[in-house]
PDB file of N, CA, C and O in Angstrom, chain B, residues numbered from 101:
ATOM      1  N   MET B 101     -12.541   9.908  -0.804  1.00  0.00           N
ATOM      2  CA  MET B 101     -11.789   9.110  -1.881  1.00  0.00           C
ATOM      3  C   MET B 101     -12.473   7.782  -1.677  1.00  0.00           C
ATOM      4  O   MET B 101     -12.630   7.237  -0.585  1.00  0.00           O
ATOM      5  N   THR B 102     -12.892   7.288  -2.934  1.00  0.00           N
ATOM      6  CA  THR B 102     -13.900   5.828  -2.940  1.00  0.00           C
ATOM      7  C   THR B 102     -12.476   4.512  -2.542  1.00  0.00           C
ATOM      8  O   THR B 102     -11.437   5.096  -2.235  1.00  0.00           O
ATOM      9  N   ARG B 103     -12.388   3.449  -2.528  1.00  0.00           N
ATOM     10  CA  ARG B 103     -11.595   2.511  -2.704  1.00  0.00           C
ATOM     11  C   ARG B 103     -10.539   1.862  -3.607  1.00  0.00           C
ATOM     12  O   ARG B 103      -9.425   1.340  -3.641  1.00  0.00           O
ATOM     13  N   GLU B 104     -12.136   2.414  -4.660  1.00  0.00           N
ATOM     14  CA  GLU B 104     -10.865   2.036  -6.164  1.00  0.00           C
ATOM     15  C   GLU B 104     -10.336   3.325  -6.047  1.00  0.00           C
ATOM     16  O   GLU B 104      -9.257   2.990  -5.560  1.00  0.00           O
ATOM     17  N   ASP B 105     -10.254   4.830  -6.138  1.00  0.00           N
ATOM     18  CA  ASP B 105      -9.454   5.521  -6.249  1.00  0.00           C
ATOM     19  C   ASP B 105      -8.155   5.212  -5.574  1.00  0.00           C
ATOM     20  O   ASP B 105      -7.026   5.321  -6.052  1.00  0.00           O
ATOM     21  N   ILE B 106      -8.666   4.624  -3.838  1.00  0.00           N
ATOM     22  CA  ILE B 106      -6.839   4.373  -3.359  1.00  0.00           C
ATOM     23  C   ILE B 106      -6.201   3.650  -3.537  1.00  0.00           C
ATOM     24  O   ILE B 106      -5.029   3.731  -3.170  1.00  0.00           O
ATOM     25  N   LEU B 107      -6.821   2.328  -4.359  1.00  0.00           N
ATOM     26  CA  LEU B 107      -5.967   1.200  -5.391  1.00  0.00           C
ATOM     27  C   LEU B 107      -5.355   1.664  -6.260  1.00  0.00           C
ATOM     28  O   LEU B 107      -4.131   1.719  -6.145  1.00  0.00           O
ATOM     29  N   SER B 108      -6.031   2.183  -7.489  1.00  0.00           N
ATOM     30  CA  SER B 108      -5.341   3.373  -8.339  1.00  0.00           C
ATOM     31  C   SER B 108      -3.689   4.269  -7.284  1.00  0.00           C
ATOM     32  O   SER B 108      -2.493   4.474  -7.492  1.00  0.00           O
ATOM     33  N   LYS B 109      -4.395   4.439  -6.525  1.00  0.00           N
ATOM     34  CA  LYS B 109      -2.998   5.455  -5.667  1.00  0.00           C
ATOM     35  C   LYS B 109      -1.857   4.455  -5.411  1.00  0.00           C
ATOM     36  O   LYS B 109      -0.695   4.739  -5.701  1.00  0.00           O
ATOM     37  N   VAL B 110      -2.268   3.086  -4.773  1.00  0.00           N
ATOM     38  CA  VAL B 110      -1.479   2.709  -4.248  1.00  0.00           C
ATOM     39  C   VAL B 110      -0.768   1.585  -5.374  1.00  0.00           C
ATOM     40  O   VAL B 110       0.356   1.208  -5.043  1.00  0.00           O
ATOM     41  N   ASN B 111      -1.275   1.062  -6.567  1.00  0.00           N
ATOM     42  CA  ASN B 111      -1.296   0.774  -8.008  1.00  0.00           C
ATOM     43  C   ASN B 111      -0.114   1.421  -8.157  1.00  0.00           C
ATOM     44  O   ASN B 111       0.823   0.624  -8.114  1.00  0.00           O
ATOM     45  N   GLU B 112       0.300   2.832  -8.355  1.00  0.00           N
ATOM     46  CA  GLU B 112       1.055   3.680  -8.786  1.00  0.00           C
ATOM     47  C   GLU B 112       1.857   3.333  -7.857  1.00  0.00           C
ATOM     48  O   GLU B 112       3.003   3.150  -8.265  1.00  0.00           O
ATOM     49  N   ALA B 113       1.694   3.168  -6.732  1.00  0.00           N
ATOM     50  CA  ALA B 113       3.279   3.236  -5.433  1.00  0.00           C
ATOM     51  C   ALA B 113       3.971   2.220  -5.887  1.00  0.00           C
ATOM     52  O   ALA B 113       5.189   2.398  -5.868  1.00  0.00           O
ATOM     53  N   PHE B 114       3.545   1.060  -6.350  1.00  0.00           N
ATOM     54  CA  PHE B 114       4.225  -0.281  -6.696  1.00  0.00           C
ATOM     55  C   PHE B 114       4.669  -0.420  -8.031  1.00  0.00           C
ATOM     56  O   PHE B 114       5.534  -1.238  -8.344  1.00  0.00           O
ATOM     57  N   THR B 115       4.068   0.411  -8.903  1.00  0.00           N
ATOM     58  CA  THR B 115       4.654   0.191 -10.228  1.00  0.00           C
ATOM     59  C   THR B 115       5.659   1.275  -9.904  1.00  0.00           C
ATOM     60  O   THR B 115       6.770   0.749  -9.973  1.00  0.00           O
ATOM     61  N   LYS B 116       5.766   2.554  -9.582  1.00  0.00           N
ATOM     62  CA  LYS B 116       7.086   3.659  -9.226  1.00  0.00           C
ATOM     63  C   LYS B 116       8.260   2.313  -8.687  1.00  0.00           C
ATOM     64  O   LYS B 116       9.296   1.880  -9.191  1.00  0.00           O
ATOM     65  N   ILE B 117       7.745   2.076  -7.849  1.00  0.00           N
ATOM     66  CA  ILE B 117       9.326   1.643  -6.592  1.00  0.00           C
ATOM     67  C   ILE B 117       9.362   0.520  -7.067  1.00  0.00           C
ATOM     68  O   ILE B 117      10.291   0.120  -6.364  1.00  0.00           O
ATOM     69  N   LEU B 118       9.048  -0.568  -7.858  1.00  0.00           N
ATOM     70  CA  LEU B 118       8.826  -1.899  -8.046  1.00  0.00           C
ATOM     71  C   LEU B 118       9.645  -1.781  -9.843  1.00  0.00           C
ATOM     72  O   LEU B 118      10.208  -2.686 -10.458  1.00  0.00           O
ATOM     73  N   GLU B 119       9.498  -0.844 -10.121  1.00  0.00           N
ATOM     74  CA  GLU B 119       9.472  -0.158 -11.947  1.00  0.00           C
ATOM     75  C   GLU B 119       8.795  -1.671 -12.984  1.00  0.00           C
ATOM     76  O   GLU B 119       9.206  -2.156 -14.037  1.00  0.00           O
ATOM     77  N   HIS B 120       7.805  -1.987 -12.224  1.00  0.00           N
ATOM     78  CA  HIS B 120       7.309  -2.458 -13.373  1.00  0.00           C
ATOM     79  C   HIS B 120       5.537  -3.054 -12.838  1.00  0.00           C
ATOM     80  O   HIS B 120       5.042  -3.133 -11.713  1.00  0.00           O
ATOM     81  N   ASN B 121       5.116  -3.299 -13.857  1.00  0.00           N
ATOM     82  CA  ASN B 121       3.672  -3.299 -13.249  1.00  0.00           C
ATOM     83  C   ASN B 121       2.882  -4.835 -13.675  1.00  0.00           C
ATOM     84  O   ASN B 121       1.713  -5.217 -13.723  1.00  0.00           O
ATOM     85  N   ASN B 122       4.098  -5.391 -13.917  1.00  0.00           N
ATOM     86  CA  ASN B 122       3.428  -6.946 -13.518  1.00  0.00           C
ATOM     87  C   ASN B 122       2.894  -7.974 -12.745  1.00  0.00           C
ATOM     88  O   ASN B 122       3.295  -9.126 -12.585  1.00  0.00           O
ATOM     89  N   PHE B 123       1.528  -7.143 -12.100  1.00  0.00           N
ATOM     90  CA  PHE B 123       1.338  -8.183 -10.814  1.00  0.00           C
ATOM     91  C   PHE B 123      -0.524  -7.106 -11.076  1.00  0.00           C
ATOM     92  O   PHE B 123      -0.651  -5.948 -11.472  1.00  0.00           O
ATOM     93  N   GLU B 124      -1.495  -7.988 -10.710  1.00  0.00           N
ATOM     94  CA  GLU B 124      -2.851  -7.125  -9.709  1.00  0.00           C
ATOM     95  C   GLU B 124      -2.904  -6.946  -8.793  1.00  0.00           C
ATOM     96  O   GLU B 124      -2.870  -7.838  -7.946  1.00  0.00           O
ATOM     97  N   LEU B 125      -3.004  -5.800  -8.548  1.00  0.00           N
ATOM     98  CA  LEU B 125      -2.934  -5.656  -6.438  1.00  0.00           C
ATOM     99  C   LEU B 125      -5.267  -6.224  -6.258  1.00  0.00           C
ATOM    100  O   LEU B 125      -6.267  -5.662  -6.703  1.00  0.00           O
ATOM    101  N   LYS B 126      -5.091  -7.437  -5.456  1.00  0.00           N
ATOM    102  CA  LYS B 126      -6.346  -7.328  -5.272  1.00  0.00           C
ATOM    103  C   LYS B 126      -6.392  -7.657  -3.398  1.00  0.00           C
ATOM    104  O   LYS B 126      -5.480  -7.878  -2.602  1.00  0.00           O
ATOM    105  N   ASP B 127      -7.563  -7.577  -3.261  1.00  0.00           N
ATOM    106  CA  ASP B 127      -6.970  -8.192  -1.464  1.00  0.00           C
ATOM    107  C   ASP B 127      -6.724  -8.588  -0.915  1.00  0.00           C
ATOM    108  O   ASP B 127      -6.589  -8.437   0.300  1.00  0.00           O
ATOM    109  N   GLU B 128      -6.471  -9.628  -1.904  1.00  0.00           N
ATOM    110  CA  GLU B 128      -5.950 -11.372  -0.651  1.00  0.00           C
ATOM    111  C   GLU B 128      -4.204 -11.520  -1.274  1.00  0.00           C
ATOM    112  O   GLU B 128      -3.451 -12.477  -1.100  1.00  0.00           O
ATOM    113  N   THR B 129      -3.815  -9.747  -2.308  1.00  0.00           N
ATOM    114  CA  THR B 129      -2.473 -10.410  -2.910  1.00  0.00           C
ATOM    115  C   THR B 129      -1.687 -10.250  -1.504  1.00  0.00           C
ATOM    116  O   THR B 129      -2.147  -9.639  -0.539  1.00  0.00           O
ATOM    117  N   THR B 130      -0.616 -10.799  -1.537  1.00  0.00           N
ATOM    118  CA  THR B 130       0.407 -10.213  -1.050  1.00  0.00           C
ATOM    119  C   THR B 130       2.075 -10.459  -1.589  1.00  0.00           C
ATOM    120  O   THR B 130       2.334 -10.804  -2.741  1.00  0.00           O
ATOM    121  N   ALA B 131       3.229 -10.188  -0.423  1.00  0.00           N
ATOM    122  CA  ALA B 131       4.031  -9.598  -1.287  1.00  0.00           C
ATOM    123  C   ALA B 131       4.817 -11.230  -2.175  1.00  0.00           C
ATOM    124  O   ALA B 131       5.794 -11.119  -2.915  1.00  0.00           O
ATOM    125  N   HIS B 132       4.131 -12.620  -1.880  1.00  0.00           N
ATOM    126  CA  HIS B 132       4.799 -13.461  -2.721  1.00  0.00           C
ATOM    127  C   HIS B 132       4.363 -13.274  -3.578  1.00  0.00           C
ATOM    128  O   HIS B 132       5.137 -13.453  -4.519  1.00  0.00           O
ATOM    129  N   ASP B 133       2.966 -12.819  -3.983  1.00  0.00           N
ATOM    130  CA  ASP B 133       2.478 -12.498  -5.456  1.00  0.00           C
ATOM    131  C   ASP B 133       3.310 -12.036  -6.475  1.00  0.00           C
ATOM    132  O   ASP B 133       3.569 -12.612  -7.532  1.00  0.00           O
ATOM    133  N   VAL B 134       3.786 -10.745  -6.003  1.00  0.00           N
ATOM    134  CA  VAL B 134       4.376  -9.852  -6.748  1.00  0.00           C
ATOM    135  C   VAL B 134       5.830 -10.035  -6.690  1.00  0.00           C
ATOM    136  O   VAL B 134       6.398 -10.135  -5.602  1.00  0.00           O
ATOM    137  N   ASP B 135       6.589 -10.094  -8.027  1.00  0.00           N
ATOM    138  CA  ASP B 135       7.514  -9.893  -7.950  1.00  0.00           C
ATOM    139  C   ASP B 135       8.659  -8.604  -7.687  1.00  0.00           C
ATOM    140  O   ASP B 135       8.579  -7.492  -8.210  1.00  0.00           O
ATOM    141  N   GLY B 136       9.786  -9.087  -6.693  1.00  0.00           N
ATOM    142  CA  GLY B 136      10.482  -7.751  -6.259  1.00  0.00           C
ATOM    143  C   GLY B 136       9.958  -7.156  -4.742  1.00  0.00           C
ATOM    144  O   GLY B 136      10.562  -6.612  -3.818  1.00  0.00           O
ATOM    145  N   TRP B 137       9.189  -7.361  -4.857  1.00  0.00           N
ATOM    146  CA  TRP B 137       7.818  -6.874  -3.593  1.00  0.00           C
ATOM    147  C   TRP B 137       8.703  -7.642  -2.087  1.00  0.00           C
ATOM    148  O   TRP B 137       8.153  -8.516  -1.418  1.00  0.00           O
ATOM    149  N   GLU B 138       9.742  -7.251  -1.855  1.00  0.00           N
ATOM    150  CA  GLU B 138      10.689  -7.636  -0.307  1.00  0.00           C
ATOM    151  C   GLU B 138      10.982  -7.060   0.442  1.00  0.00           C
ATOM    152  O   GLU B 138      10.301  -6.038   0.355  1.00  0.00           O
ATOM    153  N   SER B 139      11.672  -6.984   1.307  1.00  0.00           N
ATOM    154  CA  SER B 139      11.886  -6.474   2.701  1.00  0.00           C
ATOM    155  C   SER B 139      12.198  -4.902   2.681  1.00  0.00           C
ATOM    156  O   SER B 139      11.627  -4.065   3.379  1.00  0.00           O
ATOM    157  N   VAL B 140      12.931  -4.730   2.007  1.00  0.00           N
ATOM    158  CA  VAL B 140      13.702  -3.252   1.397  1.00  0.00           C
ATOM    159  C   VAL B 140      13.210  -2.681   1.033  1.00  0.00           C
ATOM    160  O   VAL B 140      13.250  -1.508   1.407  1.00  0.00           O
ATOM    161  N   THR B 141      11.976  -3.308  -0.464  1.00  0.00           N
ATOM    162  CA  THR B 141      10.650  -2.064  -1.240  1.00  0.00           C
ATOM    163  C   THR B 141       9.623  -1.634  -0.448  1.00  0.00           C
ATOM    164  O   THR B 141       8.863  -0.667  -0.385  1.00  0.00           O
ATOM    165  N   HIS B 142       9.963  -3.251   0.479  1.00  0.00           N
ATOM    166  CA  HIS B 142       8.410  -2.772   1.571  1.00  0.00           C
ATOM    167  C   HIS B 142       8.094  -1.738   1.865  1.00  0.00           C
ATOM    168  O   HIS B 142       7.109  -1.021   1.691  1.00  0.00           O
ATOM    169  N   MET B 143       9.039  -1.678   2.358  1.00  0.00           N
ATOM    170  CA  MET B 143       9.559  -0.002   2.897  1.00  0.00           C
ATOM    171  C   MET B 143       9.701   0.974   2.102  1.00  0.00           C
ATOM    172  O   MET B 143       9.039   1.971   2.388  1.00  0.00           O
ATOM    173  N   LEU B 144      10.161   1.010   1.455  1.00  0.00           N
ATOM    174  CA  LEU B 144      10.401   1.855  -0.096  1.00  0.00           C
ATOM    175  C   LEU B 144       8.173   2.160  -0.614  1.00  0.00           C
ATOM    176  O   LEU B 144       7.580   3.129  -1.090  1.00  0.00           O
ATOM    177  N   ILE B 145       7.791   1.036  -0.255  1.00  0.00           N
ATOM    178  CA  ILE B 145       6.261   1.223  -1.482  1.00  0.00           C
ATOM    179  C   ILE B 145       5.525   2.041  -0.085  1.00  0.00           C
ATOM    180  O   ILE B 145       5.125   3.172  -0.363  1.00  0.00           O
ATOM    181  N   ILE B 146       5.313   1.615   1.316  1.00  0.00           N
ATOM    182  CA  ILE B 146       4.751   2.547   2.651  1.00  0.00           C
ATOM    183  C   ILE B 146       5.625   4.000   2.483  1.00  0.00           C
ATOM    184  O   ILE B 146       4.901   4.978   2.296  1.00  0.00           O
ATOM    185  N   THR B 147       6.649   4.186   2.512  1.00  0.00           N
ATOM    186  CA  THR B 147       6.735   5.235   2.623  1.00  0.00           C
ATOM    187  C   THR B 147       6.158   6.245   1.311  1.00  0.00           C
ATOM    188  O   THR B 147       5.560   7.321   1.340  1.00  0.00           O
ATOM    189  N   GLU B 148       6.568   5.487   0.305  1.00  0.00           N
ATOM    190  CA  GLU B 148       5.880   6.595  -1.054  1.00  0.00           C
ATOM    191  C   GLU B 148       4.267   6.251  -0.754  1.00  0.00           C
ATOM    192  O   GLU B 148       3.528   6.477  -1.712  1.00  0.00           O
ATOM    193  N   ILE B 149       3.819   5.885   0.102  1.00  0.00           N
ATOM    194  CA  ILE B 149       2.475   5.754   0.238  1.00  0.00           C
ATOM    195  C   ILE B 149       1.691   6.694   0.905  1.00  0.00           C
ATOM    196  O   ILE B 149       0.559   7.130   0.695  1.00  0.00           O
ATOM    197  N   GLU B 150       2.710   6.956   1.927  1.00  0.00           N
ATOM    198  CA  GLU B 150       2.250   7.502   3.273  1.00  0.00           C
ATOM    199  C   GLU B 150       2.500   8.851   2.440  1.00  0.00           C
ATOM    200  O   GLU B 150       1.542   9.611   2.582  1.00  0.00           O
ATOM    201  N   ASN B 151       3.489   9.363   1.628  1.00  0.00           N
ATOM    202  CA  ASN B 151       3.746  10.587   0.977  1.00  0.00           C
ATOM    203  C   ASN B 151       2.412  11.209   0.202  1.00  0.00           C
ATOM    204  O   ASN B 151       1.880  12.316   0.124  1.00  0.00           O
ATOM    205  N   MET B 152       2.135   9.692  -0.398  1.00  0.00           N
ATOM    206  CA  MET B 152       1.322  10.445  -1.622  1.00  0.00           C
ATOM    207  C   MET B 152      -0.244  10.682  -1.245  1.00  0.00           C
ATOM    208  O   MET B 152      -1.163  11.161  -1.910  1.00  0.00           O
ATOM    209  N   PHE B 153      -0.174   9.989   0.516  1.00  0.00           N
ATOM    210  CA  PHE B 153      -1.694  10.114   1.014  1.00  0.00           C
ATOM    211  C   PHE B 153      -1.413  11.014   2.278  1.00  0.00           C
ATOM    212  O   PHE B 153      -2.166  11.169   3.239  1.00  0.00           O
ATOM    213  N   GLY B 154      -0.213  11.557   2.081  1.00  0.00           N
ATOM    214  CA  GLY B 154      -0.521  12.759   3.410  1.00  0.00           C
ATOM    215  C   GLY B 154      -0.911  12.173   5.049  1.00  0.00           C
ATOM    216  O   GLY B 154      -1.646  12.819   5.796  1.00  0.00           O
ATOM    217  N   ILE B 155      -0.204  10.688   5.485  1.00  0.00           N
ATOM    218  CA  ILE B 155      -0.592   9.822   6.450  1.00  0.00           C
ATOM    219  C   ILE B 155       0.600   8.902   6.726  1.00  0.00           C
ATOM    220  O   ILE B 155       1.072   8.145   5.878  1.00  0.00           O
ATOM    221  N   LYS B 156       0.998   9.016   7.840  1.00  0.00           N
ATOM    222  CA  LYS B 156       1.618   8.397   8.343  1.00  0.00           C
ATOM    223  C   LYS B 156       0.944   7.230   9.142  1.00  0.00           C
ATOM    224  O   LYS B 156       0.079   7.382  10.004  1.00  0.00           O
ATOM    225  N   PHE B 157       1.582   5.800   8.635  1.00  0.00           N
ATOM    226  CA  PHE B 157       0.968   4.411   9.547  1.00  0.00           C
ATOM    227  C   PHE B 157       1.660   4.250  10.940  1.00  0.00           C
ATOM    228  O   PHE B 157       2.829   4.569  11.159  1.00  0.00           O
ATOM    229  N   LYS B 158       0.715   3.666  11.939  1.00  0.00           N
ATOM    230  CA  LYS B 158       1.208   3.364  13.225  1.00  0.00           C
ATOM    231  C   LYS B 158       2.041   2.372  13.077  1.00  0.00           C
ATOM    232  O   LYS B 158       1.780   1.643  12.120  1.00  0.00           O
ATOM    233  N   LEU B 159       2.888   2.118  13.655  1.00  0.00           N
ATOM    234  CA  LEU B 159       4.029   0.391  13.964  1.00  0.00           C
ATOM    235  C   LEU B 159       3.345  -0.673  13.862  1.00  0.00           C
ATOM    236  O   LEU B 159       3.561  -1.553  13.028  1.00  0.00           O
ATOM    237  N   MET B 160       2.392  -0.683  14.766  1.00  0.00           N
ATOM    238  CA  MET B 160       0.818  -1.415  15.222  1.00  0.00           C
ATOM    239  C   MET B 160       0.359  -1.958  13.643  1.00  0.00           C
ATOM    240  O   MET B 160       0.364  -3.048  13.072  1.00  0.00           O
ATOM    241  N   ASP B 161       0.018  -0.744  13.333  1.00  0.00           N
ATOM    242  CA  ASP B 161      -0.853  -1.463  11.602  1.00  0.00           C
ATOM    243  C   ASP B 161       0.010  -1.727  10.785  1.00  0.00           C
ATOM    244  O   ASP B 161      -0.369  -2.647  10.061  1.00  0.00           O
ATOM    245  N   LEU B 162       1.016  -1.360  10.536  1.00  0.00           N
ATOM    246  CA  LEU B 162       2.330  -2.097   9.802  1.00  0.00           C
ATOM    247  C   LEU B 162       2.215  -3.473   9.632  1.00  0.00           C
ATOM    248  O   LEU B 162       1.901  -4.196   8.686  1.00  0.00           O
ATOM    249  N   MET B 163       2.720  -3.744  11.386  1.00  0.00           N
ATOM    250  CA  MET B 163       2.483  -5.419  11.937  1.00  0.00           C
ATOM    251  C   MET B 163       1.250  -6.091  11.545  1.00  0.00           C
ATOM    252  O   MET B 163       1.059  -7.264  11.224  1.00  0.00           O
ATOM    253  N   ASN B 164       0.618  -5.302  11.619  1.00  0.00           N
ATOM    254  CA  ASN B 164      -0.650  -5.928  11.063  1.00  0.00           C
ATOM    255  C   ASN B 164      -1.229  -6.251  10.057  1.00  0.00           C
ATOM    256  O   ASN B 164      -2.144  -7.054   9.879  1.00  0.00           O
ATOM    257  N   MET B 165      -0.504  -5.398   9.163  1.00  0.00           N
ATOM    258  CA  MET B 165      -0.824  -5.713   7.624  1.00  0.00           C
ATOM    259  C   MET B 165      -0.591  -6.997   7.132  1.00  0.00           C
ATOM    260  O   MET B 165       0.606  -7.264   7.234  1.00  0.00           O
ATOM    261  N   ASP B 166      -1.275  -7.944   6.616  1.00  0.00           N
ATOM    262  CA  ASP B 166      -0.973  -9.431   5.810  1.00  0.00           C
ATOM    263  C   ASP B 166      -1.163  -9.737   4.411  1.00  0.00           C
ATOM    264  O   ASP B 166      -0.730 -10.722   3.813  1.00  0.00           O
ATOM    265  N   ASN B 167      -2.007  -8.579   3.857  1.00  0.00           N
ATOM    266  CA  ASN B 167      -2.220  -8.502   2.623  1.00  0.00           C
ATOM    267  C   ASN B 167      -2.849  -7.027   1.975  1.00  0.00           C
ATOM    268  O   ASN B 167      -2.852  -6.153   2.842  1.00  0.00           O
ATOM    269  N   VAL B 168      -3.212  -6.708   1.065  1.00  0.00           N
ATOM    270  CA  VAL B 168      -2.912  -5.502   0.146  1.00  0.00           C
ATOM    271  C   VAL B 168      -4.645  -5.247   0.710  1.00  0.00           C
ATOM    272  O   VAL B 168      -5.074  -4.096   0.633  1.00  0.00           O
ATOM    273  N   GLY B 169      -5.447  -6.204   1.185  1.00  0.00           N
ATOM    274  CA  GLY B 169      -6.108  -5.449   1.776  1.00  0.00           C
ATOM    275  C   GLY B 169      -6.374  -4.981   3.141  1.00  0.00           C
ATOM    276  O   GLY B 169      -7.468  -4.433   3.278  1.00  0.00           O
ATOM    277  N   ASP B 170      -5.746  -5.056   4.021  1.00  0.00           N
ATOM    278  CA  ASP B 170      -5.443  -4.571   4.961  1.00  0.00           C
ATOM    279  C   ASP B 170      -4.687  -3.405   5.410  1.00  0.00           C
ATOM    280  O   ASP B 170      -4.759  -2.783   6.469  1.00  0.00           O
ATOM    281  N   LEU B 171      -3.254  -3.082   3.423  1.00  0.00           N
ATOM    282  CA  LEU B 171      -2.922  -2.154   3.867  1.00  0.00           C
ATOM    283  C   LEU B 171      -3.768  -0.770   3.050  1.00  0.00           C
ATOM    284  O   LEU B 171      -3.399   0.404   3.008  1.00  0.00           O
ATOM    285  N   LEU B 172      -5.258  -1.525   2.329  1.00  0.00           N
ATOM    286  CA  LEU B 172      -6.237  -0.480   1.587  1.00  0.00           C
ATOM    287  C   LEU B 172      -7.376  -0.122   3.150  1.00  0.00           C
ATOM    288  O   LEU B 172      -8.101   0.872   3.112  1.00  0.00           O
ATOM    289  N   LYS B 173      -7.378  -0.798   4.063  1.00  0.00           N
ATOM    290  CA  LYS B 173      -8.461  -0.464   5.482  1.00  0.00           C
ATOM    291  C   LYS B 173      -7.425   0.587   6.018  1.00  0.00           C
ATOM    292  O   LYS B 173      -7.805   1.751   6.143  1.00  0.00           O
ATOM    293  N   ALA B 174      -5.854   0.163   6.413  1.00  0.00           N
ATOM    294  CA  ALA B 174      -5.371   1.095   6.761  1.00  0.00           C
ATOM    295  C   ALA B 174      -5.411   2.433   6.160  1.00  0.00           C
ATOM    296  O   ALA B 174      -5.814   3.346   6.880  1.00  0.00           O
ATOM    297  N   ILE B 175      -5.102   2.663   5.106  1.00  0.00           N
ATOM    298  CA  ILE B 175      -5.395   3.496   4.558  1.00  0.00           C
ATOM    299  C   ILE B 175      -6.248   4.607   5.077  1.00  0.00           C
ATOM    300  O   ILE B 175      -5.952   5.622   5.707  1.00  0.00           O
ATOM    301  N   GLU B 176      -7.574   4.062   4.570  1.00  0.00           N
ATOM    302  CA  GLU B 176      -8.886   4.146   4.732  1.00  0.00           C
ATOM    303  C   GLU B 176      -9.189   4.859   6.048  1.00  0.00           C
ATOM    304  O   GLU B 176      -9.860   5.888   5.967  1.00  0.00           O
ATOM    305  N   THR B 177      -8.722   4.387   7.421  1.00  0.00           N
ATOM    306  CA  THR B 177      -9.061   4.447   8.251  1.00  0.00           C
ATOM    307  C   THR B 177      -8.048   6.073   9.029  1.00  0.00           C
ATOM    308  O   THR B 177      -8.291   6.835   9.964  1.00  0.00           O
ATOM    309  N   GLU B 178      -7.139   5.983   8.221  1.00  0.00           N
ATOM    310  CA  GLU B 178      -5.716   7.207   8.310  1.00  0.00           C
ATOM    311  C   GLU B 178      -5.969   8.100   7.169  1.00  0.00           C
ATOM    312  O   GLU B 178      -5.117   8.948   6.902  1.00  0.00           O
ATOM    313  N   THR B 179      -7.028   8.008   6.474  1.00  0.00           N
ATOM    314  CA  THR B 179      -7.154   9.141   5.681  1.00  0.00           C
ATOM    315  C   THR B 179      -8.611  10.065   5.901  1.00  0.00           C
ATOM    316  O   THR B 179      -8.884  11.244   5.675  1.00  0.00           O
ATOM    317  N   SER B 180      -9.495   8.751   6.532  1.00  0.00           N
ATOM    318  CA  SER B 180     -10.652   9.684   7.533  1.00  0.00           C
ATOM    319  C   SER B 180     -10.174  10.148   8.778  1.00  0.00           C
ATOM    320  O   SER B 180     -10.949  10.934   9.323  1.00  0.00           O
ATOM    321  N   ASN B 181      -9.111   9.896   9.406  1.00  0.00           N
ATOM    322  CA  ASN B 181      -8.648  10.455  10.411  1.00  0.00           C
ATOM    323  C   ASN B 181      -8.466  12.082  10.255  1.00  0.00           C
ATOM    324  O   ASN B 181      -8.806  12.941  11.069  1.00  0.00           O
ATOM    325  N   THR B 182      -7.743  12.288   8.797  1.00  0.00           N
ATOM    326  CA  THR B 182      -7.137  13.413   8.419  1.00  0.00           C
ATOM    327  C   THR B 182      -7.881  14.549   8.411  1.00  0.00           C
ATOM    328  O   THR B 182      -7.467  15.682   8.658  1.00  0.00           O
ATOM    329  N   ASN B 183      -9.536  14.068   7.980  1.00  0.00           N
ATOM    330  CA  ASN B 183     -10.268  14.849   7.731  1.00  0.00           C
ATOM    331  C   ASN B 183     -10.911  15.630   8.471  1.00  0.00           C
ATOM    332  O   ASN B 183     -11.694  16.443   7.979  1.00  0.00           O
TER     333      ASN B 183
END
C-alpha cells in the first residue's frame, strides 16, 4: 500500500468521524488545524483507522504522534509488520 493510499484511507476516517471534509491532511497537520479534532474525536479517529487497516497501535506510538505525518509513519510500520 502506498503512502498516498494510506493518506486517502486516513482522510476517509477523519471525514467519517468529524462529519465534514473542510480540511487538508498533510504531514505537518495537527489537531489545531482541523475543526472538531479534539481529544474525544481523536480516539474515535484512531479506532476507525485501526479498524480500517486491521492494526492496533501501541500506547507509546500514540503518545509519540505529533502530527499526521507521524500517524502515517505509524500506519506504514504497523501494516508492514502484519504482512
